[in-house]
C-alpha positions in Angstrom: -31.2 -69.9 -22.4 -30.0 -67.0 -23.7 -26.7 -65.3 -22.7 -28.0 -61.9 -21.8 -30.5 -64.5 -19.7 -27.6 -66.1 -18.0 -25.9 -63.2 -17.1 -28.7 -61.6 -15.6 -29.2 -64.9 -13.5 -25.6 -65.1 -12.4 -26.1 -61.5 -11.6 -28.9 -62.0 -9.1 -27.4 -64.6 -7.6 -24.2 -62.9 -6.8 -26.2 -60.1 -5.4 -28.5 -62.9 -3.2 -25.3 -63.6 -1.8 -23.4 -60.0 -1.2 -27.1 -59.2 0.7 -26.5 -62.2 2.9 -22.6 -61.6 3.5 -23.0 -58.0 3.6 -21.1 -57.1 0.3 -22.1 -53.9 -0.5 -20.0 -50.7 0.6 -19.6 -50.8 4.5 -17.3 -49.5 7.1 -15.3 -52.4 8.9 -14.0 -52.9 11.7 -10.6 -50.9 11.0 -12.6 -47.8 9.9 -12.1 -48.1 6.0 -14.7 -48.6 3.8 -15.1 -52.1 2.0 -15.4 -52.0 -1.9 -15.6 -54.9 -4.5 -13.7 -54.9 -7.5 -14.5 -57.0 -10.2 -11.6 -58.2 -12.4 -11.9 -59.2 -15.9 -9.6 -62.4 -15.8 -6.9 -63.7 -13.1 -4.7 -61.4 -11.5 -2.1 -60.3 -13.7 -0.1 -57.2 -14.8 -2.7 -56.1 -16.7 -4.1 -55.2 -13.5 -1.2 -54.0 -11.7 -1.9 -50.2 -11.1 -5.0 -51.6 -8.7 -2.6 -53.7 -7.2 0.0 -51.3 -6.7 -2.8 -48.9 -5.2 -3.3 -52.0 -2.7 0.6 -52.7 -2.0 1.6 -49.4 -1.7 -1.6 -48.3 0.4 -2.9 -45.6 -1.5 -6.3 -47.0 -1.2 -6.2 -47.7 2.7 -5.0 -43.6 2.3 -8.5 -43.0 0.7 -10.2 -44.9 3.7 -11.2 -47.7 1.6 -10.4 -51.7 2.2 -10.4 -52.4 -1.9 -11.2 -56.3 -2.8 -10.1 -57.3 -5.7 -12.3 -60.5 -7.0 -10.7 -62.5 -10.0 -12.3 -62.9 -13.3 -12.5 -65.6 -15.9 -13.6 -66.0 -19.9 -17.8 -66.0 -18.4 -17.5 -63.3 -16.1 -20.2 -60.8 -17.1 -18.7 -57.6 -14.8 -21.3 -55.4 -16.3 -24.1 -57.2 -14.7 -22.7 -58.1 -11.7 -21.4 -53.9 -11.1 -25.4 -52.9 -12.4 -27.2 -55.2 -10.1 -25.2 -54.1 -6.9 -23.4 -57.3 -6.1 -20.3 -55.5 -6.7 -19.1 -51.4 -7.0 -16.7 -51.7 -9.6 -16.0 -53.8 -12.7 -13.4 -53.6 -15.6 -13.3 -54.6 -19.1 -13.2 -52.4 -22.6 -15.2 -49.1 -23.6 -17.0 -50.7 -26.1 -18.3 -53.4 -23.5 -19.9 -50.5 -21.8 -21.3 -48.9 -24.4 -23.3 -52.2 -25.8 -24.2 -52.9 -22.0 -25.9 -50.0 -21.4 -27.2 -50.0 -25.2 -28.5 -53.4 -25.6 -28.6 -55.1 -22.2 -30.1 -51.6 -20.0 -27.3 -52.1 -17.6 -27.0 -48.7 -16.2 -23.0 -48.6 -16.1 -20.8 -45.5 -15.9 -16.8 -45.8 -16.9 -15.1 -43.3 -14.4 -10.9 -44.0 -15.5 -9.1 -45.6 -17.7 -7.2 -48.8 -17.2 -5.4 -48.7 -20.4 -5.6 -45.6 -23.4 -5.2 -48.4 -25.6 -6.8 -52.3 -26.3 -3.7 -54.7 -26.3 -5.6 -57.1 -28.6 -5.3 -58.2 -31.7 -4.1 -61.5 -33.8 -1.1 -63.5 -33.5 0.1 -64.8 -36.6 3.7 -67.0 -37.0 6.6 -64.5 -38.2 6.8 -66.2 -41.8 2.7 -66.2 -42.4 1.7 -64.5 -45.8 -0.8 -63.0 -44.1 1.3 -59.1 -43.3 -2.4 -57.1 -43.5 -6.1 -57.7 -42.1 -7.2 -57.8 -46.2 -4.5 -60.5 -46.4 -7.4 -62.8 -44.4 -9.5 -64.1 -46.3 -9.3 -68.0 -47.6 -7.0 -68.7 -44.1 -9.2 -69.9 -40.9 -9.3 -67.5 -37.7 -9.5 -68.8 -34.0 -11.8 -65.7 -32.4 -14.6 -65.8 -29.7 -17.7 -65.9 -31.3 -19.7 -62.9 -31.2 -16.2 -60.5 -30.5 -17.2 -56.9 -31.7 -13.5 -55.9 -32.3 -13.6 -58.6 -35.2 -17.0 -57.6 -36.5 -15.2 -54.7 -37.2 -11.9 -55.8 -38.9 -13.9 -58.3 -40.8 -16.4 -55.2 -41.6 -13.9 -52.8 -42.8 -11.6 -55.1 -44.6 -14.8 -57.4 -46.3 -13.5 -60.4 -45.1 -16.3 -63.1 -46.4 -13.6 -65.8 -47.1 -12.4 -66.0 -43.3 -12.8 -69.3 -41.8 -14.0 -68.9 -38.4 -12.9 -71.4 -35.6 -13.7 -70.6 -31.9 -10.5 -69.3 -29.9 -9.6 -72.1 -27.2 -7.9 -69.7 -24.9 -4.7 -71.2 -25.5 -1.6 -71.8 -28.0 -1.4 -75.3 -27.8 -2.8 -75.5 -31.6 -0.7 -72.1 -32.5 2.3 -74.4 -31.6 2.1 -77.1 -33.3 0.6 -75.4 -37.3 2.1 -73.2 -38.9 -0.7 -71.7 -40.7 -2.8 -71.2 -37.5 -3.6 -67.9 -36.5 -5.7 -66.9 -33.5 -7.1 -63.9 -31.4 -4.5 -62.7 -28.6 -3.3 -60.1 -26.2 0.3 -58.6 -27.1 1.1 -59.1 -23.2 0.4 -62.5 -23.1 0.0 -65.2 -26.1 3.2 -64.3 -27.9 5.1 -64.5 -24.8 4.1 -68.6 -24.6 4.7 -69.0 -28.3 8.2 -67.1 -27.9 8.8 -69.7 -24.9 7.6 -72.4 -27.3 10.8 -71.5 -29.8 8.0 -70.2 -32.4 8.6 -66.5 -33.8 5.5 -64.7 -33.4 4.0 -61.3 -35.5 0.9 -59.2 -34.1 -1.3 -57.2 -35.8 -3.2 -55.0 -33.6 -6.6 -53.8 -33.8 -5.6 -50.3 -32.9 -3.8 -50.2 -36.2 -7.1 -51.0 -37.9 -8.8 -48.0 -36.7 -10.7 -49.9 -33.7 -9.1 -48.5 -30.4 -11.3 -48.8 -27.4 -10.2 -47.8 -23.9 -10.0 -50.6 -21.1 -11.8 -49.3 -18.4 -13.0 -49.5 -15.3 -16.6 -48.8 -14.2 -19.7 -48.1 -11.7 -23.0 -48.3 -11.7 -24.5 -45.0 -12.1 -26.7 -45.5 -9.1 -23.4 -46.0 -6.6 -22.0 -42.9 -8.9 -24.8 -40.9 -7.9 -25.3 -42.3 -4.0 -21.4 -42.6 -3.0 -19.7 -39.8 -5.2 -17.0 -39.8 -2.4 -15.9 -43.4 -2.5 -15.8 -43.4 -6.6 -13.6 -40.2 -6.2 -11.5 -41.9 -3.7 -11.4 -45.3 -6.1 -10.6 -43.7 -9.1 -7.9 -41.1 -7.2 -6.2 -43.7 -5.9 -6.4 -46.3 -9.0 -4.6 -43.6 -11.2 -1.7 -43.2 -8.8 -1.2 -46.6 -8.6 -1.1 -46.9 -12.3 1.3 -44.2 -12.4 3.4 -45.6 -9.7 3.7 -48.9 -11.2 4.6 -48.1 -15.2 7.7 -46.5 -13.0 8.1 -49.7 -10.8 6.3 -52.7 -11.1 7.9 -54.8 -8.3 6.1 -54.8 -5.5 2.2 -55.3 -7.6 4.4 -58.4 -9.6 4.9 -59.3 -6.3 1.7 -59.8 -4.9 -0.1 -60.7 -8.8 2.4 -63.2 -8.7 1.3 -65.0 -5.1 -2.2 -64.5 -6.1 -1.6 -66.5 -9.1 0.8 -69.3 -8.8 0.2 -69.6 -12.8 2.1 -66.6 -13.2 5.7 -66.7 -13.4 8.0 -63.6 -13.1 9.4 -64.6 -16.1 5.8 -64.0 -17.8 4.9 -60.9 -15.7 8.2 -59.3 -16.6 7.3 -60.0 -20.3 3.7 -58.6 -19.8 4.9 -55.4 -18.1 7.4 -54.8 -20.7 4.4 -55.1 -23.6 2.4 -52.5 -21.7 5.2 -49.9 -21.1 6.8 -50.1 -24.6 3.3 -50.1 -26.5 2.4 -47.1 -24.8 -1.1 -49.4 -23.4 -1.5 -47.3 -20.0 0.5 -43.9 -20.2 -0.3 -43.5 -24.3 2.4 -41.4 -25.7 2.9 -38.6 -23.5 6.3 -39.3 -21.7 4.7 -37.6 -18.9 1.8 -39.9 -17.6 -0.4 -36.9 -17.8 -2.9 -39.1 -19.8 -2.9 -41.8 -17.4 -6.5 -43.3 -16.9 -8.2 -40.4 -18.6 -10.8 -39.8 -21.3 -10.9 -38.2 -24.3 -14.8 -37.7 -25.4 -14.5 -37.9 -28.8 -13.0 -41.1 -28.8 -16.2 -42.1 -26.9 -18.1 -40.4 -30.0 -16.0 -42.4 -32.6 -16.1 -45.8 -30.9 -20.5 -45.5 -30.2 -20.5 -44.6 -34.1 -18.5 -47.8 -35.5 -20.5 -49.6 -33.0 -23.9 -48.3 -34.5 -22.6 -48.5 -38.3 -22.0 -52.2 -37.2 -25.2 -52.6 -35.8 -23.7 -53.8 -32.8 -26.1 -51.4 -31.1 -29.5 -52.1 -31.0 -30.9 -48.6 -29.1 -29.2 -45.5 -30.0 -28.3 -43.7 -26.3 -26.0 -40.5 -26.4 -22.4 -42.1 -25.9 -21.8 -39.0 -23.2 -24.0 -41.4 -20.2 -21.0 -44.1 -20.6 -18.1 -42.3 -19.0 -18.0 -39.3 -16.8 -15.0 -36.7 -16.4 -15.6 -35.5 -12.8 -13.6 -38.3 -10.6 -10.5 -38.6 -12.4 -8.9 -35.5 -11.6 
């Protein structure tokens, strides 16, 4: 069975459950409109702004009861949003473009979670690999079919890299000084360093591949409920601005929801987000938080087109909207 069919079946099942349970946006007994937001992973500081908006009542002030649904490595948030099983989801902007062009999933990004994607390749500090071009002749643990890796492999002519499936763990990395794996700067380096292993990162953005991390809704929901989309977007961006100034309230909520996340790990992740300017970009005023630059969407789309990742040409401007974020 194809991955796309699996995703569609999963979305159909959840849509059926949503219908039975009244999952679609509605007013609850408190008078708030309930919406469901599908996260891309388990609760973590990379979701901090959304939890900040809950903890500080920003969604409630907009008349919304936002329920964040934890994700995981096999959750297809695009299919769930496109089907109407949930109202909002999160992922990266390249996934949004691919979902629209390749899977006919009518979704639209309405705000940026991060201005830059904190993903890349983690190496041991004393590794002989210092640039992406140095990867030839080495083994890399990477999730099969990752678009960012297709870009890097193509740009640097990496035809001599032995690829093995990523395990979403640092266990092999800790045992093998030559091990190289995909990683998020906010996560895997923490566990390696806690085990006494010094690391370095080669970031995708430094290779010229720089998608946004975004939150999105379906085109139908944006058309039928623009007021709800505007309220959710406004409160979410407010939450992210607050979170980057003071993460205490949101992190306390995240740590309670995800017992695997220690306060030390949460602090590490937050500091990585802050020092790397992933959320607010390089403008210290924070005015770019949540915002989109159409030029970057066009650049990313052209990169995907050149890689033949996009199977059907589209107008990239249909993948995002600027009307809800201001």
